N, C-alpha and C positions, 0 to 999 in steps of 0.2 A: 513328530509332535505328540505329544500327551493330551488326549482328549482333554476337554474343560468342561464340568458340571454346566447348562443352559443358563441356569439363574446368572454363576460364577462369568458365563462368557460375553454375557451383553452387560452385565455390571463393572468388567474390563472394561469395554469397549467404549462404555456410557462417558467412562472418568476421564476419554481420551477425546471423542469424537463430536467436536465446539460445532459453532454452528456454521463457520466456511471452511474449517482446517480440522487436522487432525493436530493434539498438540499435547505433552505430559512430560512426567520425569520420565529420565532413563532408568531403563530398569526396573520404575517399575509398573504404571503404563504403559508407557513403549518399551518393549520389547522385542526382539530377533522373532519370537512366536507369533505376537500379535501382529507384526509386519506383515509376516507372511502368508497372514488369514486377508490383512487386508489389500494384499495385493492383488490375493486371488479373488478375494469379492468385486475389486478394482475394473480388475479385467472383465470378469462374467457383467458387469452394470453395464460397461461401455462399449461390449463384444468386441474386443481387442482381440481371441482368438484368432490367431492366421494374421495378424494385423501387427504395426509396431506398436510401441507402448515404450517413450521419452522418462530416461531415471536421470537424477541429478538431483547435486548434494551440495551443502556449504561446508563450511572449514569445521565445525563443530567436531570434536575426536570421535563422538560416535554415528556421526550420520556416514562415513567411508561402510562400514558394518552394517547398517541400516539399508543402505543404497542397495548391499551384494542381498541383503535378505528378501527386499522389495521383490530383487529380479529371479531369485529362486523362486518366490511364488508365486510370480507373474510367469515366469517361464509354462510350472508346472501345469495351469491352464491354460497353452499353447501362444501366449503373446510374445512375440521376438523383438527383447528387449533393444534398446539403442543409449548405449550407456554414454551419457556426456560427462561426468566427472563432475569434477567442481566446478560451481556455477553460480552465477545469480540468482533471482527469481526470477528478474525479467527475462536473463538468459536463456531459463527452461522454458519462459511463454514466447521466446523467439524460436524457439525450438520445434517446441508443439504448433505454432505457429506457421513457420516454415514448414515440417514435412507434413504437414496433417494429421498430426495421430497424437492419443490421449497422453498424459505426460505426470510427474509424480516427482515434486521437489521437497527433497528433506531438509526443513531447516524449524528454529524456531523463530525466525526474525531475531525481534531484540529482547528474549527473553533472556536470562540468567541462562550460563554453563548445563546446568541440571538439566534443561530442557530440551526436548526436539519432538519434532512434529513432521508431518505432512502436508503439502500444497498439490490437492490437486484439479487439473485441468481436463475438460474433454479435447476432441480434436478441434485443429482451428485456438487453443486458450480460453476454450470458453471454460468460465467457469463454475464450478461445482458448491454446493448448499446445502443442507440437510431437506431443503425442498425440493431441490434439482439431482437427488444422487445422494447425496452423502450419508441418509438415513438407509438407504437400500444396499451401498458398501459397507456400512456397519451391520447391516442385519446379515447380508451375507459372511462375511466373516464372523459372524458368531455361531453361525452353522461348522463353517468351518473349523474353528476354535473347539467345538462340540464334538463333531464327530472324523473329525481332520481330511485334510484335502487330496482330493478327488485328483487324479492327472489325468489332463488331458487325452485325445488319443493320440495327438502329435504334442510332443513337446518343443516349446518356444526357444529360440537362440538367443546369444546375447554379440552384441558388437560394442566397441568401444568409438564413437565421432567425438571430434574437440568443435566446435562450435565457435569457440570465442571469434574468431579473427571475420565468421563471415558475420557473427552479430555485431560485432565493431561495423563492421564495412555498413551495413542494412543502418543500423542507427544514423550514419555521419550520411546516407542518403536521404532521410527526414529533415537532417535540420545543416545547415551549410558553415560551417566556420572560417571556412577556408582566408575569407574576405574579412573578417573583425581588425579593430585594431587590438595590439598585443596588450594581455590581460596578466595580470599574474594572481594566481588564484591558491589559496591553500586547500586541501583536501583533510578531511577525517576521514577514514573509512573505518576507523574503531575497530579496528582488528578484524572486520570483515569481508563479506566479497568484494564491497570496493577496492580493497586493497591488489585485488585482480582484473577486474573491471576497466576501471580509470585510467589504469595506464595502456590500455587497450584501445579502450574507445577516443580518449583524450590525447593520450600521446603516440607512440610508435611503438608499442610495445604488440602489437599483430602486425606489425610491416604497414601500416597505415603512412600516407606520408606527414609529417612533423604538424603542428596547427601553429598559430601564434599565440600559443598560452604556455608562460612559466609556470609550473607546477610545484607546488611544497607540500611534498608529503606528509600526513602524521595518521600513524600505527598501521602504515602499511602491507606488517608482515600477518599473514591469515594465523587468527589463533584465536580457536573458541573458545579461552578459557576468557576473555576479554580482559587482559593486563591492565590495561590504563584506564578505561573508563565501559561503564554498559555503553551497550551498539544502542542508544536507543535516543535520538537527539530530541526527542519530545521532550522530553525532561531537560530543562537549561541547567542544571549541572554537568552533563555532559557535553553543555556546547561549550563549557568556558574556557578549553585547551583552545580550541579554536578560534574564538574570538579574539585570547589573548595571540595568537601565532597572527593572524591576521592583519594587526596594529603592528607588531612587532617587526612582520616582514614589509610591513608599508603596499600589501597586498589590496588588491581592486577588490576583493571579495571572497569569499569562503563557501565552502560544499560539506555539509556531510552526512555521512549514508549512515542506514542500519543496518544490521547486522547483515540479512540478503541482499540489500545494495537496490532494493526497488521502493523507498522510500527516500525522499534526497533533502535537506532544510538549508536555507543559504543566509549568510551572515553580510553585512555590507560591508564598507571601507573602514569605519567607526565601530567593529566590533559588535553592532546592532543586529539580533536576531529579523530577519524579513518574513513578515508574517504568510503563512501558506496562502491564504486568501489573494495577498496582493502576488503572489506567485503563480499562483491560477489565472488570475485576471490578467497577465501579465501573458501568458502563455495563449490563454483563452482569445485573444485579439488578436496574436500571433498565428494562430491556426485559422480565423477566421478570413484574416486578410489572404494567406495561404491561397486556399480554397477557394476563394472567391476570383482572383487573380487567375486559378485555373478554370475557370468559366462556370462554377459554382453556386446558385443565387435563393436555393431552399437549406439554410445551415442550421443545422441544432447544435449546443451544446448544454453539457450537463453539469449541475452544480448542486451540493447536498447541500440541506434545509439550515447548516451551518455555519456554512460559508459567513464573508461578509456580505451584505447587501451591495455592495461596491460590484459583488463580481455578478450579479445578475446584470444590473444596470452597465458594465462596459459591456456583455453581448448584445443586450438588448439597441444601449448606443451603435452599435455597432451594425447594427440593421441583421442581428442574426435570433434565433429561436430561442431564450432560457430554459431550461428543460429541469424542474427539481424534483431530488428527488429525496429520499430516506436516508438515513447514514448507514454502512454496509459495503463494503468488498464485494460479495457477490451482488449483493442490488444493484448497484451502480455498472456494474458489466451488461449485465440482463440490459438496462435497458439502453447501454450503449445501443445493443446490436436491434432492440425493438427501435430505437428511434432514428438510427444511421447516424449518433450525434457524430461530429469530428472531435469533438474533446470531452473531458469533463473532469471536475476536479472535485477534492473534499479538503476539508480543514485539515484532515490529520497527514499533509501531505502526500496521499495519494492522487497521483494524476495520469489519466485513462486516456489512448488517444486510437482514432478507429485505423488510422494506419499501422500499429504494430496491434493488428487483430483485438481491437476495443480494452486490450488487457492495461494493467498500471506500469508505468514505467520512470521511476526515478531521474536513472538520468538522459532521457527525454527530456523532460522540464528543467534539468540542470542544463539544459544545451542550448534550450530556447530561449532560457535569462542572460547566459553566457550571448547570444546570438543578440539580441537585443541589447544587452548593456555594452556590449563591443562595438554595436553599429554609432554609439553615441560617446559624447566625449564626457558627459556631466557624472558626477559620483554616484555610484549605485544608490545610497540612502537618498540621494533625490528621485530616484528613481523610484523605489520602492515608496515612497510618501506620495508618488500622484497616485498611486494605489494603494495606499490606504488613506485614505480621507476621514474615515470613520474610528470608532476606539473599542474597541472587542477586550471581552474579560478575558479571552484563554478559557479550557474547560473548568470548571470547578469542580470538585469528588465531594458531596455529604455522604456520608453513611445513615441511612432512613430504615425502619424496621419496617414501618407503614406510610410505602408508596400514596395508598389513598389519601389518605386522610392529609397528607403532605400538598397534594395537587387541591384537594379539598379547600386548604388554606389559601393557598394561589387564587382559585377563581374565585373566592367568596373577596378576599381583598382586592382583583383588578375590576370583577366585575363594573360595567358603567363606565370604564376610562380605557377598555382593550378588548380587541379582537381576540378571539381563541381560535384553536384547531389542533387536531389532534394526528394527523399526516404521519406523524413520528415522535412521540410523546407527545410533550406539550408544550405548544406555540402559541406565545400570549405577544401581543403586537398591538403597542401605545396608539389609543384614538387622538391627534395631535393634531391643535389649527397649523394652518400654514407657518404663524411666525413662531410656534413652537417646538425646539427639538426634539426630532424621531428616534425611538426605542425599542427594542424587543429582544426579548429573553425565549431561549426553549430548554423544559428541563425533560428528560430523558431516563428512565431507569435503567441500571446495568441490566444484559440477563444472564451475569454468573455470581456479580455479590451483591450484597445489601444497599446500593449507591444508586443516587440520581446525579446526572451529570446537567450541570448549568452551563450555559454559552450563552452572555450577554452583547448585546452591539448599541448602542448611544453615537449621535451624531456626533457629540463631542466628551470627552472625556469625564468629565462632571455628571452627565447625567447618565453613560452608563455607570459608574461609582456610584451613585445612587440606586438606581434601578439593582444592582448587582446588590447592594447590603441590606436592600429592602427584600428582596429576590431569598436571600441566603439565611434570614432572620427567621422566615415563612419556611423554608425548609427545613431548618434545626430546630423547628417549634420553641 
């Protein structure tokens, strides 16, 4: 490794070390050299010398090489690498949790093919953010880039382990699907890791018994160039193929996974997208009922502040405690551990489970939807409508150079007719009479771009649209 100047090394890492993970363009920010240094820094930070470190990767062309580079850096600092090879991000969490070992997952999730990155976990699938160790990993890596990696007294080993079958069996132990009515399900893997995990968990590829599911696969071929569409189901354009296929095949529902298969989006039998907040409410209710049946009575469920108001209403009506959190992957993982919450839901379609080490797992959420839908005869569109009684805008981004000025315009305009809180961005809740429809909205600045993100909800579409249009006019000045 060629030592780099201190300022250059830190600058290189600052470009790719984000709030919750490492991510950048292959060959520019993310290189074998930076990956080796980050591996060494990671081993030091989590105290893994002489212990196991799990390393997995997605289907991107660059991922196997980066995983190998990480193994080199980690073993030089004395860690014993357990290479699990091709896997989804939640499969890497399973390995980290079941082995109680820290882990590194090479993926850039839904980003285009030119990108790659690393999602780190401490032992037990515990998240790592800038505030909880990622900054220290970055700083240690900068030193290794500047001075070269020093070898530990004992060099670590590398073993290869396939955890797919154990992962699939564990998920099936958490959500039983054997007794549901037969369902036809179209699954769009987007050429991502769902092409590996869906046949294992929902099919028979891992040697498990067949479920009453007829799977119709779309884009199951693992291909990090994403030849059919971006593996980002959050963008409506990337759901079009799935929506069309559900209708054409007369399927009961459709599932869409992102590139690393840790997020799952649901489409009903008419091709309509099911709101992620509705999925969160469905899963929350099922998890509350499950643990109450097992004898628990002090039950908490987490939701972030931009989920539908119906999510905390569902939680509270089921006799559990709704815990509101800020938006952010590692933040919710931390709150899951602090509160002992049985489940956590984000409007971005990340779903977290206490029985999955507090980590997020889109496949588990999909299994809950299949179990709930398969227990009743009604179409999914009707089930989803019961869990989507209010109108949501979805997230709307606006380019804003002067965020404080935009905030000031909003506060001045809504003072006297709304309450304000700054728990995460600015949340504005209308002061309405009992006979008037409720509404609220949240505006949050992006951490990386000059953007304001707006989410609006109203008791009905007309109310939501009126508030949305007023706030957008204020934001855009």
